C-alpha positions in Angstrom: 61.1 -13.8 20.4 63.2 -16.4 18.8 60.2 -17.7 16.8 59.4 -14.2 15.5 63.0 -13.6 14.5 63.1 -16.9 12.6 59.9 -16.2 10.8 61.1 -12.7 9.8 64.5 -14.2 8.7 62.7 -16.8 6.6 60.5 -14.2 5.0 63.4 -12.0 4.3 65.3 -14.8 2.7 62.3 -15.8 0.6 61.8 -12.2 -0.6 65.5 -11.9 -1.4 65.4 -15.1 -3.3 62.4 -14.0 -5.4 63.9 -10.7 -6.4 67.5 -11.8 -6.8 66.9 -13.9 -9.9 67.3 -12.0 -13.1 63.9 -11.4 -14.7 64.0 -12.4 -18.4 62.3 -10.2 -21.0 59.7 -11.8 -23.2 61.1 -12.6 -26.6 59.7 -10.6 -29.4 57.0 -12.6 -31.2 58.2 -14.1 -34.4 56.8 -13.3 -37.8 55.4 -16.2 -39.7 54.7 -16.7 -43.4 52.8 -19.5 -45.1 53.0 -20.3 -48.7 50.5 -22.6 -50.3 51.4 -23.5 -53.9 48.8 -25.2 -56.1 49.8 -26.6 -59.5 47.2 -27.7 -61.9 47.6 -28.1 -65.7 50.8 -26.0 -65.8 49.2 -23.0 -64.0 50.7 -22.4 -60.6 49.0 -20.2 -58.0 51.1 -19.2 -55.0 49.2 -17.9 -51.9 51.4 -16.0 -49.5 50.1 -15.0 -46.1 52.3 -13.1 -43.5 51.5 -12.4 -39.9 53.5 -10.5 -37.3 53.9 -6.8 -36.8 51.8 -6.4 -39.9 49.6 -8.9 -41.8 49.3 -9.2 -45.5 48.0 -11.6 -48.1 49.3 -11.9 -51.7 48.6 -14.2 -54.7 51.1 -14.8 -57.5 50.5 -16.7 -60.7 53.5 -18.5 -62.1 53.7 -20.5 -65.4 55.0 -24.0 -64.9 56.5 -26.2 -67.6 54.8 -29.3 -66.4 52.5 -30.6 -63.7 55.4 -31.2 -61.3 57.5 -28.1 -62.1 57.7 -26.1 -58.9 60.8 -24.1 -59.9 58.8 -20.8 -59.9 57.5 -21.4 -56.4 61.0 -22.4 -55.2 62.3 -19.1 -56.7 59.8 -17.2 -54.5 61.0 -19.2 -51.5 64.6 -18.2 -52.4 63.6 -14.6 -52.6 62.1 -14.8 -49.1 65.1 -16.5 -47.7 67.3 -13.7 -49.0 65.1 -11.3 -47.0 65.8 -13.3 -43.8 63.0 -15.8 -43.7 63.8 -19.5 -42.7 61.8 -22.6 -43.7 60.5 -24.3 -40.5 58.2 -26.8 -42.2 57.0 -28.0 -45.6 54.6 -30.6 -46.9 53.3 -32.0 -50.2 49.7 -33.1 -50.8 47.4 -34.2 -53.6 43.7 -33.8 -53.9 41.4 -35.7 -56.2 38.1 -34.0 -57.0 35.5 -36.2 -58.5 35.0 -34.1 -61.6 38.5 -32.8 -62.4 42.1 -33.7 -62.8 44.4 -34.2 -59.9 45.6 -31.1 -58.0 49.0 -30.9 -56.3 49.8 -28.7 -53.3 53.0 -27.6 -51.6 52.9 -26.1 -48.2 55.7 -24.0 -46.6 55.9 -22.4 -43.2 58.6 -19.7 -42.8 59.7 -17.7 -39.7 61.7 -14.6 -39.3 
């Protein structure tokens, strides 16, 4: 009987330990937004993609003063930050096509 009592006691303690810890709720999935800004010959195209509770895609054209003027794109980023979005990552890249001028790209990842 001592062996059976000790097995029952161990099982009772194990079950109590399993259910005594607070169960944490899953965090709500975050919404993400990507902005890809291409600037070529003073014409800037901003591609905005949002995922989360609802997904959407938007394109905006912004006039730039020069090849490296991203103030219009940065204004769009500021607008999104005012709505609660935070920049998590950004990058800058160039691309050379054999038959065209150099293209410049900015990448932004935002979260809410």
